[in-house]
C-alpha positions in Angstrom: 0.0 0.1 0.2 1.0 3.7 -0.2 -0.3 7.0 0.8 -1.6 9.8 -1.9 -2.0 13.4 -1.2 -3.0 16.6 -3.1 -4.3 14.7 -6.2 -7.0 12.4 -7.5 -6.7 9.0 -9.2 -9.3 7.6 -11.6 -8.5 4.1 -12.4 -10.4 2.6 -15.3 -10.1 -1.2 -15.4 -10.0 -3.0 -18.7 -8.9 -6.6 -18.1 -8.5 -8.4 -14.9 -9.6 -7.4 -11.3 -8.1 -5.1 -8.7 -8.8 -5.3 -4.9 -8.8 -2.0 -3.4 -8.9 -1.2 0.5 -8.2 2.0 2.2 -8.1 3.9 5.6 -11.6 5.2 5.0 -13.0 1.8 5.4 -13.8 1.6 1.8 -13.1 -1.9 -0.1 -14.0 -2.8 -3.5 -13.2 -5.6 -6.2 -13.5 -4.0 -9.5 -12.5 -4.3 -13.2 -13.7 -5.1 -16.8 -15.1 -1.5 -17.4 -15.6 -0.5 -13.7 -14.0 2.8 -12.7 -12.6 3.8 -9.3 -12.5 7.6 -8.5 -10.3 8.6 -5.3 -10.0 12.2 -4.2 -6.9 12.0 -2.1 -7.1 15.5 -0.8 -5.2 15.7 2.6 -4.0 12.2 2.3 -5.4 8.5 2.0 -3.7 5.4 2.5 -4.6 2.5 0.4 -3.5 -0.8 -1.1 -4.2 -2.1 -4.4 -3.9 -6.0 -5.0 -4.3 -8.1 -8.0 -6.1 -11.5 -7.2 -4.7 -14.7 -8.7 -7.9 -16.1 -10.2 -6.4 -19.0 -12.5 -3.4 -20.9 -11.0 -2.6 -22.8 -14.3 -2.9 -19.8 -16.9 -1.9 -16.1 -17.2 -3.8 -13.6 -15.3 -3.4 -10.4 -17.5 -4.3 -7.0 -15.9 -4.9 -3.9 -18.0 -6.0 -0.5 -16.6 -5.5 3.1 -17.0 -4.6 5.2 -13.9 -5.2 8.7 -14.5 -3.9 11.3 -12.0 -6.2 14.7 -11.9 -4.5 17.4 -10.2 -6.5 19.4 -7.4 -6.6 23.3 -7.1 -4.6 24.8 -4.3 -7.9 25.7 -2.4 -8.7 21.9 -2.4 -5.5 20.3 -1.8 -6.3 19.3 1.7 -10.0 18.5 1.4 -11.3 15.4 3.2 -10.8 12.2 1.1 -13.5 10.8 -0.9 -14.1 7.3 -2.4 -16.2 6.7 -5.4 -17.2 3.5 -7.6 -18.5 4.0 -11.0 -19.7 0.5 -12.1 -19.4 -0.4 -15.6 -23.3 -0.8 -16.2 -24.0 2.9 -14.9 -21.3 4.6 -17.1 -23.0 6.4 -19.9 -22.1 5.5 -23.7 -22.7 6.6 -27.0 -22.9 4.1 -29.9 -22.7 5.8 -33.3 -23.5 3.5 -36.3 -21.9 4.8 -39.5 -23.5 4.5 -42.9 -22.1 1.0 -43.4 -23.0 -0.1 -39.8 -19.4 0.3 -38.7 -19.9 1.1 -34.9 -18.1 3.7 -32.8 -18.5 3.3 -28.9 -17.6 6.3 -26.7 -17.5 5.5 -23.0 -17.9 8.7 -20.9 -16.4 8.4 -17.5 -16.4 12.3 -17.1 -17.8 15.0 -19.0 -20.8 15.6 -21.0 -21.1 14.1 -24.5 -24.2 14.9 -26.7 -26.0 11.8 -27.4 -24.9 10.0 -24.4 -27.0 9.3 -21.2 -26.6 12.0 -18.5 -23.2 12.4 -17.3 -22.1 11.1 -13.9 -21.3 13.6 -11.1 -17.7 13.5 -10.4 -16.6 13.9 -6.6 -17.6 17.0 -5.1 -14.2 18.5 -4.4 -12.8 17.3 -7.8 -11.6 20.0 -10.4 -13.8 18.0 -12.7 -16.8 19.2 -10.5 -15.8 22.8 -10.8 -17.7 25.1 -13.2 -16.2 25.6 -16.6 -13.4 23.0 -15.7 -14.3 21.2 -19.0 -12.9 18.0 -17.7 -13.4 14.9 -19.9 -12.3 11.2 -19.7 -13.7 9.2 -22.6 -12.4 5.9 -24.1 -13.0 5.4 -27.8 -13.5 2.2 -29.8 -13.9 2.4 -33.5 -14.7 -0.7 -35.6 -12.9 -1.2 -38.9 -14.3 1.4 -41.3 -16.0 3.3 -38.5 -16.3 7.3 -38.7 -17.0 9.7 -35.8 -16.9 13.2 -35.4 -15.1 14.2 -32.1 -17.0 17.3 -31.2 -15.3 20.6 -30.1 -14.7 21.1 -26.4 -17.1 23.6 -24.4 -14.9 25.9 -23.0 -12.2 28.3 -24.4 -8.9 27.4 -23.1 -9.3 23.6 -22.7 -6.4 21.4 -23.6 -7.3 17.8 -25.2 -5.1 14.9 -25.6 -6.0 11.9 -27.6 -4.0 8.6 -26.7 -4.1 6.2 -29.9 -3.2 2.9 -28.1 -4.8 0.1 -30.0 -5.3 -0.7 -33.7 -3.1 -0.1 -36.9 -4.2 3.1 -38.6 -6.3 6.1 -37.4 -7.1 9.2 -39.5 -7.6 12.4 -37.8 -9.0 15.0 -40.1 -6.6 14.8 -43.0 -3.8 13.3 -41.1 -3.0 9.4 -41.0 -1.6 8.2 -37.8 0.0 4.8 -38.3 1.7 4.4 -35.0 0.5 4.5 -31.5 1.0 8.0 -29.8 -0.2 10.7 -27.4 -1.5 13.4 -29.8 -2.7 16.8 -28.7 -5.5 18.1 -30.8 -7.1 21.3 -31.1 -10.0 21.4 -28.6 -11.9 24.3 -30.2 -12.9 22.4 -33.5 -14.6 19.2 -34.4 -12.3 16.5 -35.8 -13.4 13.5 -38.0 -11.8 10.4 -36.7 -11.8 7.3 -39.1 -10.6 3.8 -38.5 -8.7 3.0 -42.0 -7.1 -0.5 -40.7 -8.4 -3.9 -40.5 -8.7 -4.1 -36.7 -10.4 -2.2 -34.1 -9.1 1.0 -33.0 -9.1 2.4 -29.3 -8.2 5.6 -28.0 -8.3 7.4 -24.6 -9.3 11.2 -24.6 -8.3 13.4 -21.7 -9.1 17.0 -21.6 -9.6 19.9 -19.1 -9.1 23.7 -18.6 -5.7 24.0 -16.9 -5.7 24.9 -13.2 -2.6 27.1 -14.0 -0.8 26.8 -10.7 2.5 25.5 -9.5 2.9 21.8 -9.6 5.5 20.2 -7.1 5.4 16.4 -7.3 7.2 13.9 -5.0 6.0 10.3 -5.6 2.2 10.2 -5.1 2.1 13.6 -3.5 1.2 16.4 -5.8 1.2 19.9 -4.2 2.1 23.4 -5.3 5.4 23.9 -3.3 
């Protein structure tokens, strides 16, 4: 186990399971699309264990753990633990002209056409007015085309992490290798899977907090 302070962790389970326990008394086994959102605030001690479910075969684990900074005013708030279970997370399924589907899973932020967005923890930067925080995963079948809509707020920064699949067209640019791509947030972008296998991306965006950052391990403070 370890202690986190001054930040939030958003853990998106993809394969395998994670067992969480912390000093708040919260415990959960999650994975396979579930999301754990922890506001560390003034500090939380926790452990993350990975259960061995099959003693005769590999036990793969795949997840994203996203660190979300807290503004100075909220660095020392009380810790908060939230589980977003897979079946409650909003999704948008877009069927293209030829039936090639794009699925967008909306962990945070509002996306037109998806269900009502989930509320982030109350002290999160994502809960602040005009922070424009979004955490989405995108899955495009071969031949799928989908327009990524412009962000809502001026000054938003947007990163698109292309991590699975062979080829992704973003506007007029063809991307044939996995990469972290900063895209202009204030305009629409047509995305197209131009390869033969499924493309997956993680989208992270938000308006910068614009305060000093001092990190030491899992402590993220201002000085």
